[in-house]
C-alpha positions as CSV (number, residue, x, y, z in Angstrom):
1,M,12.3,14.7,-38.2
2,L,12.4,12.6,-35.0
3,I,8.7,13.2,-34.5
4,H,8.0,12.0,-38.0
5,L,10.2,8.9,-37.5
6,A,8.3,8.1,-34.3
7,A,5.0,8.5,-36.0
8,M,6.1,6.2,-38.8
9,M,7.2,3.6,-36.2
10,A,3.9,3.9,-34.3
11,H,1.8,3.5,-37.5
12,G,3.9,0.5,-38.6
13,F,3.6,-1.1,-35.2
14,F,-0.2,-0.6,-35.1
15,G,-0.7,-1.9,-38.6
16,L,1.4,-5.0,-38.1
17,A,0.0,-5.7,-34.7
18,L,-3.5,-5.5,-36.1
19,M,-2.6,-7.7,-39.0
20,Q,-1.3,-10.4,-36.6
21,T,-4.3,-10.5,-34.3
22,T,-6.7,-13.4,-34.3
23,T,-9.6,-11.6,-32.7
24,V,-11.9,-9.0,-34.2
25,I,-12.0,-5.5,-32.7
26,A,-15.5,-4.5,-31.7
27,P,-17.2,-7.6,-33.1
28,D,-20.7,-6.5,-32.0
29,W,-20.7,-3.3,-34.0
30,Y,-19.0,-4.7,-37.0
31,T,-21.4,-7.6,-37.2
32,S,-24.3,-5.2,-37.4
33,V,-22.8,-3.2,-40.3
34,H,-20.9,-6.0,-42.1
35,P,-22.7,-7.0,-45.4
36,S,-23.4,-10.7,-45.8
37,W,-21.6,-10.9,-49.2
38,A,-18.3,-9.6,-47.8
39,S,-15.5,-11.8,-46.5
40,S,-15.2,-12.6,-42.8
41,L,-14.7,-9.8,-40.3
42,L,-11.2,-11.0,-39.4
43,D,-10.2,-11.0,-43.1
44,D,-11.6,-7.5,-43.5
45,Q,-9.8,-6.3,-40.4
46,K,-6.5,-7.8,-41.6
47,L,-7.0,-6.2,-45.1
48,G,-7.8,-2.9,-43.5
49,A,-4.7,-3.1,-41.3
50,G,-2.6,-3.9,-44.3
51,I,-4.0,-1.0,-46.3
52,A,-3.5,1.4,-43.3
53,W,0.0,0.2,-42.8
54,A,1.0,0.4,-46.5
55,F,-0.7,3.7,-47.2
56,G,0.6,5.2,-44.0
57,E,4.2,4.0,-44.3
58,I,4.9,4.6,-48.0
59,P,3.9,8.3,-48.0
60,A,5.7,8.7,-44.7
61,A,8.8,7.3,-46.1
62,V,8.6,9.6,-49.1
63,V,8.2,12.6,-46.7
64,M,11.2,11.4,-44.7
65,I,13.3,11.2,-47.8
66,L,12.2,14.8,-48.8
67,L,13.0,16.1,-45.3
68,V,16.5,14.6,-45.3
69,R,17.1,16.0,-48.8
70,Q,16.0,19.5,-47.6
71,W,18.3,19.1,-44.6
72,I,21.2,18.3,-46.8
73,D,20.4,21.1,-49.2
74,A,20.2,23.6,-46.3
75,D,23.5,22.4,-45.0
76,Q,25.2,22.8,-48.4
77,R,23.8,26.3,-48.8
78,E,25.1,27.2,-45.3
79,Q,28.5,25.8,-46.2
80,R,28.7,27.8,-49.4
81,R,27.7,30.9,-47.5
82,I,30.5,30.3,-45.0
83,D,33.0,29.6,-47.8
84,R,32.0,32.8,-49.6
85,A,32.4,34.8,-46.4
86,A,35.9,33.3,-45.9
87,D,36.9,34.0,-49.5
88,R,35.7,37.6,-49.2
89,A,37.5,38.1,-45.9
90,E,40.7,36.6,-47.4
91,A,40.4,38.9,-50.5
92,T,40.0,42.0,-48.4
93,G,42.6,40.9,-45.8
94,E,40.1,40.8,-42.9
95,D,39.7,38.1,-40.4
96,D,36.4,36.2,-40.5
97,D,34.8,33.8,-38.1
98,L,36.4,30.8,-39.7
99,A,39.9,32.3,-39.7
100,R,39.5,33.3,-36.0
101,Y,38.3,29.8,-35.2
102,N,41.2,28.2,-37.1
103,A,43.7,30.4,-35.3
104,F,42.1,29.4,-32.0
105,L,42.5,25.7,-32.9
106,A,46.1,26.3,-33.9
107,S,46.9,28.0,-30.6
108,S,45.2,25.3,-28.6
109,A,47.2,22.6,-30.5
110,R,50.4,24.5,-29.7
111,H,49.5,24.6,-26.0
112,D,48.6,20.9,-25.9
113,G,51.6,19.7,-27.9
């Protein structure tokens, strides 16, 4: 998730930096392929930067939301599994990991207090 967040920031920085520039990147090449009826090279570059930024950031934000949602769902599934194991251990009278950990915390609190 951190890599995805870093990629979002890099794309956003690149798009915004390119939108703010006042010089055309590779003007010699773009002049040779730029049609005469199109707007200026700088306007085209800024439009392209805006499109790249918007189409890069919006889907990336959606993916980030989906990743966070999956992370939350996985955490909730794990918590339900732990709760079921604790309930099963309590019903059978056995100690489970959670009960042992709670006992450890209680003994640590007695020693500290």
